[in-house]
Structure formats: structure tokens, C-alpha cells
N, C-alpha and C positions, 0 to 999 in steps of 0.2 A: 584499164581493162578489168572486167570481172566484178567490181564492187558496185553496189547500188549507190548512186550519187545524189539522187533527188527524192525527197519525200513525196511529192505529188504522184510520182509513178507508183509508189507503194500504196498510197491511199486509193488510187483508182483500181489497183489490183485487189485490194481488200474489199472494196465495194462490189466489184464484179464476182468475186468468189462468194461473198455472202448472198448475192442474188442467185447464184447458181445452185445453192442448196434449197431453193424454194421447192415445194412439192409439185409433182406433175402427175398426169394421168398415166404416164408410162412408168411403172414401178422400176426403180433402179436399185441395184445392190450397192453396198458401201464402196466397193472398189470402183464401180462405174460412176458413182456420185463423186468420188475423189478425182477421177480422171477428168470428168466434166468440170469440176471446180478448179483443178489445176490449169486446164486450158483457158477457162474463164479468167483466172488470175493473170495468166500470161498476156491475154488479150487486153485486159484492163491496164496492166503495166505498160504495154505498148501504146495504148491510147493516152495514158498519162504522159508518156514521153513525147507524144505528138503535140498535145495541148500545151504542155509547159516546156517551152524551148529554152528559156533562160535558166542555166544551172544555178540552183540555190541550195547548197548543202544544208541539211537539217542540223540543228544543234542537238547536243545530247538529250536535252529535255524533250525536244520534238520526237526523237527516236524512241525514248522511253514511253511517251504517251502513245505513239503509233503502235509499239509492241503491245502495250496493255490493251488498247482498244482493238487491236487486231485479234488477240487471243480471245478476249471477251466477246467481241462481235462475231467471230467465226464460230465459237462454241454455241453462242445463242442462235445463230443461223442454222447450225447443224441440228441442234436439239429441237428448235421450233419447226424447222422443215420436216424433221422426222415425225414429230407429233402430228402435224397436219397431214403428212403422207399416210400415216396409219389411219387417221380419221377419214381419208378418202378411200382407202382400201377396204375398210370394214363394210360399208354399204354395198360395195361391188362384190363382196364375198371372196376377195383375193386374200392370199396368205401374206402376212407381213413378217419380215425378218427383223425382229426386235432383239437386241442383245448387245453383246460387247463389240460386234462388228461395226456398230455406228462410229466407234472411235477410229476405225480405219480410214474413213472418208477424209478427214482433214490431214491425216498423215500422208495418204496417197496424193492428195491434192497439193500439198506442200512439195512433195518430191517431184511431181510432174511440172509444177510451176517453176521450181528451181532449175530443172533440166531444160525447159524451154527458154527461160530467160538467160541462162548461162550459155546456151547454144547461140543466142543472139549476140552475146558478148564475144564469143569465139569468132563468129563470122565478121564482127566489126574489127577485130584485131588483125585479121588476115588481109 
């Protein structure tokens, strides 16, 4: 119960969270982007669990590489998504919220993803 046991689940979650930070024509604030990212990560985690049915625990080396790529990939997705989002907003004459709040998106996303994935583990245990 409770622990992430397979690396493919985490990899699928990382891919979907990075995709969720892509720019859109609907301007989203940092908290909304984080919630959408967290939901996307939980969906990706679930898809990874469906696709990879054979439990294969990752080695410490795999988990270190996953953590490094996850941090770098998520930060790159957030920053690139924000850059292109501002590039979309300027021609439309919309106001952009650039600033320290961009940091909230991955923090909120991680909290939402952990809450949703841990809720799945709690329901599995009962």
C-alpha cells in the first residue's frame, strides 16, 4: 500500500504533466495550470499502470535518473509553456501574469497528483 512500485507509471505521469503545461488560447493562472498538471500526472500514472502490468521495481539508478529527468523536464515544460503562452497573449492584447507565481504551477501540480494517486492507493487497500 502507498508506495510507488513501478517506474513506468511515474514515467507516464511525467510525460502527461509536461504536456499539460503546453500553452493554450485559454489563459490559465499558475494555480489552474498546477491543478490541470496534477490531474494530468495522475491520469498518466494510471495509464502507465494499465499498460505495464508486470511489476518491475526500479533500481536506485533508475529512480535517480527519473527524479533528475522529472525535475529538469517539468521545469523546462513550465518555462517553455509560459514563454509561448505570453507570446500568444501579446498579439491578442491580453494581460499576462509573469512573475514568481509561475513557480506555483509545479508545486500545486505535485500536490494534486500525490493526493489523487494516494487516494487510489487508499481505495485499493480497503
